[in-house]
C-alpha positions as CSV (number, residue, x, y, z in Angstrom):
1,X,0.2,0.2,-0.4
2,X,1.4,3.6,-0.7
3,X,1.4,6.2,1.8
4,X,-1.5,8.0,1.8
5,X,0.6,11.4,2.5
6,X,2.2,10.4,-1.0
7,X,-1.1,10.1,-2.4
8,X,-3.3,13.1,-1.3
9,X,-0.5,15.7,0.0
10,X,-1.7,15.7,3.5
11,X,-1.5,15.6,6.5
12,X,2.5,16.7,6.5
13,X,1.6,19.9,4.5
14,X,5.9,20.5,4.2
15,X,6.4,17.1,2.6
16,X,3.6,17.3,-0.3
17,X,3.9,19.4,-3.6
18,X,2.2,22.5,-2.5
19,X,2.7,25.7,-4.8
20,X,0.9,28.1,-2.2
21,X,1.8,27.8,2.1
22,X,2.8,31.1,2.8
23,X,1.9,33.2,5.6
24,X,2.6,36.7,5.7
25,X,1.6,40.1,7.2
26,X,2.1,43.8,7.7
27,X,1.8,46.5,10.1
28,X,-2.1,47.0,9.2
29,X,-3.7,43.6,8.1
30,X,-3.1,40.0,8.6
31,X,-2.3,38.1,5.0
32,X,-2.5,34.1,4.7
33,X,-2.4,32.5,1.1
34,X,-4.4,29.7,1.7
35,X,-2.0,26.1,0.8
36,X,-3.0,23.8,-2.2
37,X,-2.1,20.3,-2.1
38,X,-2.2,18.1,-5.5
39,X,-4.4,15.5,-5.4
40,X,-3.4,12.1,-7.2
41,X,-6.2,11.1,-9.6
42,X,-6.8,7.0,-9.9
43,X,-7.8,7.5,-13.3
44,X,-5.2,9.3,-14.0
45,X,-6.9,11.4,-16.7
46,X,-7.0,8.7,-18.9
47,X,-11.0,8.1,-19.2
48,X,-12.1,11.5,-19.7
49,X,-12.3,13.5,-23.3
50,X,-10.2,15.4,-25.0
51,X,-12.1,18.8,-24.9
52,X,-12.2,17.7,-21.1
53,X,-10.0,19.8,-18.1
54,X,-8.7,16.8,-17.0
55,X,-7.7,14.5,-19.7
56,X,-4.2,12.8,-19.1
57,X,-4.0,14.6,-16.1
58,X,-2.5,12.8,-13.4
59,X,-3.3,15.4,-10.4
60,X,-5.9,18.2,-9.8
61,X,-5.1,21.2,-7.5
62,X,-7.2,22.3,-4.8
63,X,-6.7,24.8,-2.0
64,X,-7.3,23.3,1.8
65,X,-10.5,24.3,3.6
66,X,-11.0,27.1,5.2
67,X,-13.3,28.5,7.6
68,X,-15.7,30.0,5.1
69,X,-16.2,26.7,3.8
70,X,-16.9,25.1,7.1
71,X,-19.7,28.2,6.5
72,X,-21.0,25.6,2.9
73,X,-21.0,22.6,5.2
74,X,-23.3,24.0,7.7
75,X,-25.6,26.0,5.1
76,X,-29.0,24.4,6.5
77,X,-30.2,25.1,2.6
78,X,-27.2,23.5,1.0
79,X,-28.0,20.3,3.3
80,X,-31.8,20.0,2.6
81,X,-31.1,20.4,-1.0
82,X,-28.2,17.1,-0.7
83,X,-25.6,19.4,-2.6
84,X,-23.0,20.5,0.6
85,X,-20.7,18.4,-0.4
86,X,-20.6,19.3,-4.6
87,X,-20.2,22.5,-3.5
88,X,-17.4,22.3,-0.9
89,X,-15.3,20.6,-3.7
90,X,-16.3,22.6,-6.5
91,X,-15.2,25.8,-4.3
92,X,-11.8,24.1,-3.4
93,X,-10.7,23.0,-6.8
94,X,-8.5,25.4,-8.7
95,X,-9.4,25.1,-12.0
96,X,-12.8,26.8,-12.5
97,X,-13.2,25.0,-15.7
98,X,-13.4,22.2,-13.9
99,X,-16.9,20.8,-13.1
100,X,-17.5,18.9,-10.0
101,X,-20.4,16.7,-11.5
102,X,-18.0,16.0,-14.8
103,X,-15.7,14.1,-12.3
104,X,-15.5,10.5,-12.5
105,X,-17.2,9.1,-9.1
106,X,-13.2,7.6,-7.9
107,X,-12.0,11.0,-8.8
108,X,-14.0,12.5,-6.3
109,X,-14.2,10.0,-3.8
110,X,-9.8,10.8,-3.9
111,X,-10.4,14.6,-3.6
112,X,-12.9,14.3,-1.0
113,X,-10.9,12.4,1.7
114,X,-7.9,14.2,0.6
115,X,-9.7,17.7,1.5
116,X,-11.2,15.6,5.0
117,X,-7.7,14.6,5.7
118,X,-6.3,18.3,5.3
119,X,-8.7,20.0,7.1
120,X,-9.3,17.9,10.2
121,X,-6.9,14.7,10.1
122,X,-6.5,11.0,9.2
123,X,-8.8,9.8,11.8
124,X,-12.7,9.2,11.2
125,X,-14.7,8.3,14.0
126,X,-18.3,7.5,13.4
127,X,-20.8,4.7,14.0
128,X,-20.9,1.3,12.1
129,X,-23.5,-2.0,12.8
130,X,-21.9,-5.7,13.2
131,X,-22.9,-7.6,10.1
132,X,-23.0,-11.0,12.4
133,X,-24.9,-9.7,15.8
134,X,-26.3,-6.5,14.4
135,X,-25.1,-4.4,17.6
136,X,-23.8,-0.6,16.9
137,X,-19.9,0.4,17.6
138,X,-17.8,3.6,17.7
139,X,-14.9,2.8,15.3
140,X,-12.0,5.1,14.2
141,X,-11.2,4.7,10.9
142,X,-7.5,5.5,9.6
143,X,-7.7,7.5,6.2
144,X,-4.0,7.6,5.8
145,X,-5.2,3.6,4.9
146,X,-6.5,4.4,1.6
147,X,-5.6,2.2,-1.1
148,X,-4.9,3.5,-4.9
149,X,-7.5,1.1,-7.0
150,X,-6.7,1.4,-10.8
151,X,-8.8,0.3,-13.3
152,X,-8.1,-3.7,-14.3
153,X,-8.3,-2.7,-18.1
154,X,-7.6,-6.6,-19.0
155,X,-10.8,-7.6,-17.7
156,X,-13.2,-5.7,-21.0
157,X,-11.9,-5.1,-24.2
158,X,-11.2,-0.8,-24.4
159,X,-12.7,1.5,-27.2
160,X,-11.4,4.6,-28.6
161,X,-14.6,6.3,-26.6
162,X,-13.1,5.5,-23.6
163,X,-15.3,3.0,-22.9
164,X,-15.2,-1.2,-22.6
165,X,-17.0,-3.9,-24.2
166,X,-17.5,-6.7,-21.4
167,X,-18.8,-10.1,-23.3
168,X,-21.6,-12.0,-20.5
169,X,-21.1,-15.7,-19.8
170,X,-24.5,-16.7,-20.3
171,X,-26.1,-14.9,-23.3
172,X,-22.9,-13.6,-24.8
173,X,-24.2,-10.4,-25.1
174,X,-21.4,-7.7,-25.7
175,X,-22.3,-5.0,-23.3
176,X,-20.4,-1.5,-23.4
177,X,-20.1,0.6,-20.0
178,X,-19.0,3.5,-19.0
179,X,-17.6,5.1,-15.8
180,X,-20.3,7.1,-14.1
181,X,-19.3,10.9,-12.6
182,X,-20.7,13.4,-9.9
183,X,-24.0,14.0,-11.8
184,X,-24.6,10.3,-12.7
185,X,-24.1,9.3,-8.8
186,X,-26.3,12.6,-7.8
187,X,-29.0,11.2,-10.5
188,X,-28.9,8.1,-9.0
189,X,-29.6,9.0,-5.5
190,X,-32.1,11.4,-5.9
191,X,-34.1,9.1,-8.2
192,X,-34.0,6.3,-5.3
193,X,-35.0,9.1,-2.9
194,X,-37.9,10.1,-5.0
195,X,-39.1,6.4,-4.9
196,X,-38.5,6.3,-1.7
197,X,-40.7,9.3,-0.3
198,X,-43.5,8.1,-2.7
199,X,-43.2,4.1,-1.8
200,X,-42.0,3.4,-4.8
201,X,-40.3,-0.6,-5.3
202,X,-36.4,0.1,-5.6
203,X,-34.1,-0.8,-8.3
204,X,-30.7,0.0,-6.9
205,X,-28.8,-2.9,-8.7
206,X,-30.8,-2.4,-12.6
207,X,-30.8,1.4,-12.0
208,X,-26.7,1.9,-11.7
209,X,-26.5,-1.1,-14.9
210,X,-29.0,0.7,-16.7
211,X,-26.7,4.2,-15.6
212,X,-23.4,3.0,-16.8
213,X,-24.3,0.9,-19.8
214,X,-23.9,2.5,-23.1
215,X,-25.2,-0.2,-25.4
216,X,-25.5,-3.4,-25.6
217,X,-24.4,-6.0,-28.9
218,X,-24.4,-2.0,-30.7
219,X,-28.0,-1.3,-29.5
220,X,-27.4,2.2,-27.4
221,X,-31.1,2.4,-27.6
222,X,-32.3,3.0,-24.2
223,X,-35.5,1.4,-23.7
224,X,-33.8,-2.1,-25.5
225,X,-31.1,-1.6,-23.4
226,X,-33.3,-1.2,-19.8
227,X,-35.4,-4.0,-21.3
228,X,-32.6,-6.7,-21.5
229,X,-31.0,-5.0,-18.7
230,X,-34.2,-6.0,-16.6
231,X,-34.2,-9.3,-18.5
232,X,-30.8,-9.9,-18.2
233,X,-29.6,-14.0,-16.7
234,X,-28.8,-13.4,-13.0
235,X,-25.5,-14.6,-13.6
236,X,-25.1,-12.1,-16.4
237,X,-26.1,-9.1,-14.0
238,X,-23.5,-10.8,-11.4
239,X,-20.8,-10.7,-14.0
240,X,-21.5,-7.7,-15.6
241,X,-21.2,-5.6,-12.4
242,X,-18.5,-7.6,-10.9
243,X,-16.1,-6.8,-13.9
244,X,-17.4,-2.9,-14.1
245,X,-16.3,-2.6,-10.1
246,X,-12.8,-4.2,-11.5
247,X,-12.9,-1.9,-14.2
248,X,-13.4,1.4,-12.6
249,X,-10.9,3.8,-10.9
250,X,-11.0,4.6,-7.1
251,X,-9.2,4.8,-4.0
252,X,-9.9,1.4,-1.5
253,X,-11.2,2.7,1.7
254,X,-11.9,-1.2,3.0
255,X,-10.4,-1.5,6.5
256,X,-10.7,-4.2,8.9
257,X,-13.4,-3.9,11.8
258,X,-13.8,-5.7,15.6
259,X,-17.2,-5.8,16.5
260,X,-17.1,-4.8,20.1
261,X,-20.2,-7.1,21.2
262,X,-19.5,-10.5,19.3
263,X,-16.2,-10.1,18.9
264,X,-15.7,-10.6,15.3
265,X,-13.5,-9.1,12.4
266,X,-14.5,-7.8,9.0
267,X,-13.3,-6.1,5.8
268,X,-16.0,-2.9,5.6
269,X,-15.4,-0.1,3.4
270,X,-15.3,3.7,4.9
271,X,-18.8,4.8,5.1
272,X,-18.8,8.5,3.8
273,X,-21.7,9.0,6.3
274,X,-22.9,12.6,7.9
275,X,-20.5,12.7,10.5
276,X,-17.5,12.5,7.4
277,X,-16.7,16.3,7.6
278,X,-18.0,17.4,10.8
279,X,-15.6,15.3,13.2
280,X,-16.4,15.1,16.6
281,X,-13.5,16.4,18.1
């Protein structure tokens, strides 16, 4: 595992590639230049179109959080709309030509973790539920243990459009998939929330596949691809989702958690709960 300080440029600010990190003052005013860090992108910029600012860029420059940024995280209006985190990350990105909603989910996760570590440190305390006994425990995750996860491109064939084609084992159909970005993620969450609000049947598995499947056997008609996904064999569905996840560049935040009640040790992903940016101390 690579040291997360090298990966995210935190928390040892002096050792990270910082472009602006000096504090200056004169007799009349106090001037503080907010430090900026260079966050390594799990995608390496490989899966963005040529016109995108992050095309072939291995890093993105973000400034460290300030007290003013904390106002965003406590804004009732932004929290109710569910856009507080997106607004925060957009403010932190130095290049304003980059839209946080157009950033791949894995890259966005890397930026979010880097911002959290530089602002509040690498210890993230939250509550987790034991898979075996269902008891709820307090647990402290170490965000410095984040592991880089690059795309396992050997699992599928790539296209010139930055997509991948996965051949399904049972139907032998060829599904073309793309990586989801922040906008796709927000749409999936909004759809799930709306279904919950109106007591409609939630379809998290098929909804996600419909979001990342571009075409099936060369057919990109949404109605046809949607019907195929709804009716594909379960073996194909599992293979498609598993292969897709192996392709997605991201950060691996899986850590071992030991239950204080039944003492069972399991591996669990660091949960991005509401207290991720609201440390207890």
